[in-house]
C-alpha positions, 0 to 999 in steps of 0.5 A, spaced: 500 500 499 502 507 497 500 512 502 501 519 497 501 526 501 500 532 498 502 538 502 502 546 500 509 549 502 515 547 506 516 546 513 521 550 516 521 548 524 525 543 527 520 541 532 515 539 526 521 537 521 522 531 527 516 529 527 514 528 521 520 524 520 518 520 526 512 518 524 515 517 517 519 512 520 514 509 524 509 508 518 515 505 512 513 497 517 507 499 513 506 502 508 509 506 502 509 513 504 511 519 499 510 527 501 510 532 496 510 538 497 507 544 492 509 551 492 505 556 496 503 563 493 505 569 498 498 570 502 498 577 506 494 579 511 490 585 506 488 580 501 481 581 497 477 576 496 478 575 490 486 575 490 484 569 496 481 565 490 486 566 486 491 563 491 488 557 492 487 557 485 495 557 483 496 553 488 490 547 487 493 546 480 500 545 483 496 540 487 492 537 481 498 536 476 502 531 482 495 527 482 495 521 479 489 514 480 489 514 487 484 515 492 484 523 494 482 525 501 481 532 502 483 535 508 478 540 509 474 544 514 468 542 511 468 535 510 466 529 514 469 528 521 471 522 523 474 517 529 480 515 529 477 508 528 472 510 523 479 513 519 482 506 520 476 502 518 476 507 511 483 505 510 480 498 510 475 499 505 478 503 501 484 499 499 480 493 498 474 496 495 477 502 491 485 502 490 491 500 494 493 507 493 491 514 497 493 520 496 492 526 502 491 533 500 492 539 504 491 545 503 496 552 505 494 557 509 487 559 504 485 552 504 484 548 497 481 550 492 474 548 489 477 545 483 481 539 488 476 539 492 471 537 487 475 531 485 477 529 491 472 522 493 472 524 500 472 530 505 476 529 511 475 534 517 480 534 522 476 539 526 472 545 527 477 549 529 483 551 524 490 548 524 496 551 521 497 547 515 504 544 517 502 543 523 496 539 519 502 535 515 504 532 523 497 530 525 495 527 520 501 522 519 499 521 526 492 519 525 494 515 518 500 511 524 494 510 528 490 507 523 495 502 520 496 499 529 488 500 530 487 495 523 493 491 526 490 490 533 496 493 535 496 497 542 497 505 542 495 509 547 488 512 547 
């Protein structure tokens, strides 16, 4: 099984880089993991809605150029909320009935373009709260790791 994560922007904070490395290493026992970073657009605080949409469209085009025939899961605040156990079940369902490859997409600071969310097979929400997109990468990796542990009936803290 292959898990691909397409994310906007580079991770600069050392603690996030170390956490991502740790969960990537842990996941190597369960799947092939590929993390693809696409460059982000500058998004100053005083942007108009039109300018924000242009940023999302530009970043969305970069994301779409990296998507293959994988089962696409877009992380979106308006998506479906799931428990860790539900996500674990969904991963099994996808691999059994749809595809052996899953691609998660994390947008930039303004979120994902409509073109990306429209192509997604599933929109997944981790919370109604807003998280920094860099931190979301680490949270996502932890939840994917937790899903594999759940599916293998292996212990993991609750």
